[in-house]
Steps between C-alpha positions, in 0.01 A plus 500: 500500500638833400528799729197718558548794266249783481215469255239751398169481673618281783496562871758429762855592592828345396574197713297608803383205709194646676387214715388250237827425316428723200867532418475433127454864405191646332225278365532408136268698271200318363363502147322803363175307467508393863575855611193615309281238669622602848460869418146437372410368846695735727452833320117493534541386862741786573267745327206375710702547819591855393136582425400355839756720676371810320132424562539401865772750591388677820537866582616414852347342809170666594510713814317401818458615857773351719360256754805499730486118501793277410702636208234761424636771729740790487854417607816699566864419571624550857792435737504368855694770687477369857404178681464476879382220727189562712271292718203369305276575799603869493395542138179298527226730373236354730720547807405156637638150488351292220272221618353202328554132437879451497457155345420667168763655273347847541479482879853363539639770270320776692635369832858490366472853363373632833808380687754537219721770355380689195681739269408860433626593153523855367455514123576793269307537174748554212268558202175675419345822627569405864873447443685543831196423714556243778267260677539219754398137473491230769645163401373205703755232604321224306478691171678328213657827382714682756614852404864602532659845510594647156286238326320612183127425507179555304216681679132520411319833504130536579398870471155446658645357825583715808830678456687277748381187317539607138829315450589139580785269399387238250821347368878518470658684207671225297601704197876471551524119548251440218694730266831330586347157439361614163843633399667171597242315289557728200879468524477119526273481194727725291827330608371151423264578212699785338300648210214256552496596867472869409214424261329291769515793745360735235218254430431472874476878531260516203288222653462700821409808298227309314361372830520839673382727221259274312377188681431644846344836397291331227353255752430783746320692225256212460637315196454123496793358705529193277524702179747741659713210627503329160599819317755601764661157532516468120678834475743397775560166327576654160729766642687270741555207264608697194709742703684222688529240224496696177264530203529145362291200404614324816363779718180515294431131564550562874250789477242274331550227762461753781186648342330160464586410861365834628172440316474158664567651844235767437236244398572261787524784751168648396330158511622397845464842662132494401453133590665539843304824560815698583425868557860627517405698811676306776705741712517856627679631191253358247215610726638854502531498120141380464381764747677784316416378148183285512491479120818290484434133424699335780479149353624645171782663693591159642511353149712790378747432780524133400578591138762763583655284772543206260658710225850523648545124541339433161759718327780292650344166401414595141836665427687201643301245301532695176874542545541130583326395177705749296825372647397137438432585137836671459674199655316257268338665196379160374263456797134520402237692694389188689856434613544864597173492695591180686846631592361842600221354713753292694673825594164657575402228749789597725399864464138422590598326823717788619267782390182354652679430827635856498158653439323298771772569757497871414126523573536283813780723627293813445204344685708347781358723780149411385580126493656532847183664627292208374746258663463678834122477468540124434279522193472196274656505154153496343386799705814695415476427126129587496547848647492767232831650611684171437283383208594821318870415532439138397317608185770759427777241542340211312369705208840664456674163526272343239586783263871450566477125441306553177752758375772233475340269237335794322819704462714193424260391223491850349880531507550152352253567217652839419866401508449171312287665229769763445733428211676813372642390166695649209185675375497727807570868440871592476482706818389201709778342700534117495437287806821449701459123506427473130799719416729294723390164358426574137653173388265296717182681394388254225541202733313674780216594265475147369492361855228744603284420197548128536415503872172687528434663168429832674776714350397741231707773346349843481 
């Protein structure tokens, strides 16, 4: 096999191994006829996505009256300037010792606070119209978050409350550690991935922009969440795949495989969300959203989340399977599409096992506190699975996993059909570069063609 030299219309870097052993250089160009067929499918799809973006593009999230609940409240940055220890009894607003059943968690906690040592923290507001204003906050000894001097915090502001109670600490300011972690991630991606890593970061930034400026405001404005998710995820898919892997037939096949798998996930998700009577309104955050914007279809929002959440893993699976089939073809040009499919699906089975396990464990890890709560309550497995909060995650996980499993045979079959049907010959236009394998083994071409025709009879020149 010859070295991977650059060819027009192909994607990829020179000798970059980006996690799936794609070290053979750019993908070989396919025949003009095959490029036309792929373009005839993808150009209308891309145009439809563009029209969808234009039609559904929001003017911004609609305004509403702040409720002061959860995330829907005004916040400012602040600094803890002083922390001193005080007796909890001396700062007890009622002036008396708490009473009650000490066998309960609430009674035991109240008794400990009465005889324990609390902290009185002085906090200075650093942003907003009240910049420089200070207030005090009492920190109980059993609180999970203990304030320290010079610590940066986030405070909530409620203008309708009495002046002494307008500000309260809600969280710690984590901007610096989160920024440092993001920089470490970006450096690692660029150092290992080089140009592909840079393109991956650009694609990631664009994906967040699509979510922030299109998907979320469009849903808040009342557009159908499913339609918005399909259009938004399709735009993200086209941008990310072509930006990271180049404008080539190989990438186009991965796009088609991803699109078919997303459609399957959408159909299955819609069917089982309706059948299981999932409302999508299962916690305080979704309840707040429904209270602020009653017109939003919460079950549709759940389905939109399933589609967008599955997209990232789908991209990895489809690109890997397409690249595997392409590399198999370059290693053995005489292999027919059935042979390519069988070899590619063997690689895909290993990928399925790892990806499904990853997806299930990711959801289980995110829901670990919830699962622990059910364990403490000694609920049966059937009771836990039947609750809407857990059933929602089960449907999300299984529907996404079915789509991932289906993407392997679908994408492998598409790639095998495309690459085996491609036969750039001497009649190709002068500007078209030859396939690297064909150029390196020109003397063996007649024998390989004869073997392919004698084996399956599926080879046809174009």
